[in-house]
C-alpha positions as CSV (number, residue, x, y, z in Angstrom):
1,X,-64.8,-87.3,31.1
2,X,-61.0,-86.9,30.9
3,X,-58.6,-89.2,29.2
4,X,-56.3,-91.1,31.6
5,X,-54.1,-94.1,31.5
6,X,-52.5,-96.5,34.0
7,X,-48.8,-97.0,33.2
8,X,-46.3,-99.4,34.6
9,X,-42.8,-98.0,35.2
10,X,-40.3,-100.6,36.5
11,X,-42.9,-102.4,38.7
12,X,-44.8,-99.3,39.9
13,X,-48.2,-98.2,38.5
14,X,-49.2,-94.6,38.0
15,X,-52.6,-93.1,37.0
16,X,-51.7,-90.3,34.6
17,X,-53.5,-87.6,32.7
18,X,-52.2,-85.0,30.3
19,X,-50.6,-82.1,32.2
20,X,-50.1,-84.0,35.4
21,X,-46.7,-84.3,37.1
22,X,-45.5,-87.6,38.6
23,X,-42.4,-88.6,40.5
24,X,-40.8,-91.9,39.3
25,X,-37.8,-93.7,40.7
26,X,-34.5,-92.0,39.7
27,X,-33.3,-92.3,36.1
28,X,-29.6,-91.7,36.4
29,X,-28.9,-91.0,32.7
30,X,-31.9,-88.6,32.2
31,X,-31.4,-84.9,31.8
32,X,-33.9,-82.1,32.3
33,X,-35.9,-81.3,29.1
34,X,-35.5,-84.7,27.5
35,X,-38.5,-86.8,26.5
36,X,-39.4,-90.2,27.9
37,X,-41.9,-92.7,26.5
38,X,-43.8,-95.2,28.7
39,X,-44.9,-98.0,26.4
40,X,-46.2,-100.3,29.2
41,X,-49.8,-99.0,29.3
42,X,-52.1,-101.3,31.3
43,X,-55.4,-99.4,31.1
44,X,-56.6,-96.6,28.8
45,X,-59.8,-94.6,29.3
46,X,-61.0,-92.2,26.6
47,X,-64.4,-90.5,26.6
48,X,-66.0,-93.2,28.8
49,X,-64.6,-96.2,26.9
50,X,-62.1,-98.3,28.8
51,X,-59.6,-100.6,27.3
52,X,-57.7,-103.0,29.6
53,X,-54.5,-104.8,28.5
54,X,-53.6,-108.4,29.1
55,X,-51.1,-107.5,30.5
56,X,-50.4,-104.4,28.4
57,X,-52.1,-102.6,25.5
58,X,-50.4,-102.9,22.1
59,X,-49.8,-99.6,20.3
60,X,-50.6,-97.4,23.3
61,X,-47.9,-95.1,24.8
62,X,-47.6,-92.2,27.1
63,X,-45.1,-89.4,26.3
64,X,-43.6,-87.2,29.1
65,X,-40.9,-84.6,29.6
66,X,-38.3,-84.9,32.3
67,X,-38.3,-81.9,34.6
68,X,-35.3,-82.9,36.8
69,X,-34.3,-84.9,39.8
70,X,-35.7,-84.3,43.3
71,X,-35.1,-85.7,46.8
72,X,-38.0,-87.2,48.6
73,X,-38.9,-86.7,52.3
74,X,-36.4,-88.0,54.8
75,X,-37.2,-91.2,56.5
76,X,-35.8,-91.5,60.0
77,X,-35.2,-94.9,61.5
78,X,-34.7,-95.3,65.2
79,X,-33.6,-98.6,66.8
80,X,-34.0,-99.0,70.6
81,X,-33.7,-101.8,73.0
82,X,-34.7,-101.2,76.6
83,X,-32.2,-101.8,79.4
84,X,-29.5,-102.6,76.8
85,X,-28.1,-99.1,76.2
86,X,-28.7,-99.5,72.5
87,X,-30.0,-96.4,70.7
88,X,-29.4,-96.0,67.0
89,X,-30.8,-93.3,64.7
90,X,-30.2,-92.9,61.0
91,X,-32.0,-91.6,58.0
92,X,-32.3,-91.9,54.2
93,X,-33.8,-89.9,51.4
94,X,-35.2,-91.5,48.3
95,X,-34.3,-89.8,44.9
96,X,-36.9,-89.3,42.3
97,X,-37.2,-88.0,38.7
98,X,-40.0,-85.5,38.1
99,X,-41.9,-86.2,34.8
100,X,-44.6,-84.0,33.2
101,X,-47.1,-86.0,31.1
102,X,-47.4,-84.4,27.6
103,X,-49.5,-86.8,25.5
104,X,-51.5,-90.1,25.8
105,X,-51.8,-92.1,22.6
106,X,-53.9,-95.1,22.2
């Protein structure tokens, strides 16, 4: 069995393992190569034993390395009303920070 954890980053939960890469919401002040520590660990599984926090586990943390910023897929919004000559189209791209998980401590 592999060691994994469920972390909470600003309201979003991620299931992470060592070596995995996740995309979190943009951290504006983060630079590529710097370290980040997630201390809100909600669940930790190690060799079949599972620990669940209420709401978080004390002393558990997940360390990652920031790989850089990335744009997400473009979302296209189209607004249309029949017989009213109303057609609007616009789009937006979410920005993310790529993080590589280095270590899970519990």
